matplotlib code that plots the C-alpha trace (Angstrom):
import matplotlib.pyplot as plt

x = [104.6, 106.2, 108.2, 111.2, 112.0, 115.8, 116.5, 114.7, 116.3, 114.8, 115.4, 114.4, 112.5, 113.5, 110.7, 107.7, 105.2, 103.6, 105.9, 108.7, 110.5, 110.3, 111.2, 112.3, 111.8, 113.6, 111.8, 113.7, 116.8, 114.7, 112.0, 112.0, 109.2, 110.2, 108.1, 106.6, 105.8, 106.3, 103.5, 103.0, 99.2, 97.4, 97.3, 101.2, 103.3, 102.2, 103.0, 101.3, 102.1, 103.1, 100.2, 99.2, 96.3, 93.5, 91.4, 88.7, 91.2, 91.6, 94.6, 95.1, 97.9, 100.2, 101.8, 100.3, 100.1, 97.2, 96.4, 96.5, 99.0, 101.7, 100.9, 101.2, 104.4, 105.8, 104.5, 106.4, 109.6, 109.7, 109.0, 111.4, 114.1, 112.8, 113.2, 116.7, 117.8, 116.6]
y = [100.1, 102.2, 105.4, 106.6, 110.1, 110.3, 113.9, 117.1, 120.6, 123.5, 127.1, 129.1, 132.5, 134.8, 137.2, 138.1, 136.4, 133.0, 131.2, 129.9, 127.8, 126.4, 122.8, 120.3, 116.6, 113.7, 110.4, 107.2, 109.2, 109.3, 111.8, 115.4, 117.8, 121.4, 124.5, 122.8, 125.5, 125.5, 127.6, 128.8, 129.3, 129.7, 125.9, 125.5, 124.6, 122.7, 121.9, 123.2, 121.4, 123.1, 124.8, 126.9, 129.5, 128.3, 130.4, 130.5, 132.3, 129.3, 127.5, 123.7, 121.4, 120.6, 117.6, 116.1, 112.7, 110.7, 109.4, 110.8, 108.4, 109.4, 113.3, 112.8, 111.0, 113.7, 116.6, 114.7, 114.2, 118.0, 119.6, 117.5, 118.5, 122.2, 122.0, 120.5, 123.5, 126.2]
z = [84.2, 86.9, 86.1, 87.9, 88.3, 87.5, 87.7, 89.1, 88.4, 90.1, 89.2, 92.1, 92.2, 95.0, 94.4, 96.4, 94.0, 94.5, 91.9, 94.3, 91.5, 88.0, 87.7, 85.0, 85.7, 83.9, 83.7, 83.2, 81.9, 78.5, 78.7, 80.3, 81.3, 81.7, 83.2, 86.1, 88.6, 92.4, 93.9, 97.2, 98.3, 101.6, 102.1, 101.4, 98.3, 95.3, 91.9, 88.5, 85.4, 82.3, 80.5, 77.5, 77.2, 75.0, 72.6, 75.4, 77.7, 80.1, 80.8, 80.0, 81.0, 78.0, 80.0, 83.0, 85.0, 84.1, 87.6, 91.3, 92.4, 89.8, 90.3, 94.2, 93.8, 91.5, 93.7, 96.9, 95.0, 93.6, 96.9, 98.8, 96.3, 96.8, 100.5, 99.9, 97.8, 99.9]

ax = plt.figure().add_subplot(projection="3d")
ax.plot(x, y, z, "-o")
ax.set_aspect("equal")
plt.show()
């Protein structure tokens, strides 16, 4: 089964911190994932999936792609859209 990203909405952060935007992604016009972060690091931009702090103090993703191929596709689409809206 292939998924199709049907909408990407980016709320840009114009601050000096590492978070450059917060993203909502709609999949197949039926499912949405909110609070994906665009983060700037020394190696460039990357995405971080929505996460929640556990009782052990560590953050764990609450929604995420199951495989690398899908994660890479999402990251490429989100970062391309981010560059469009700059």
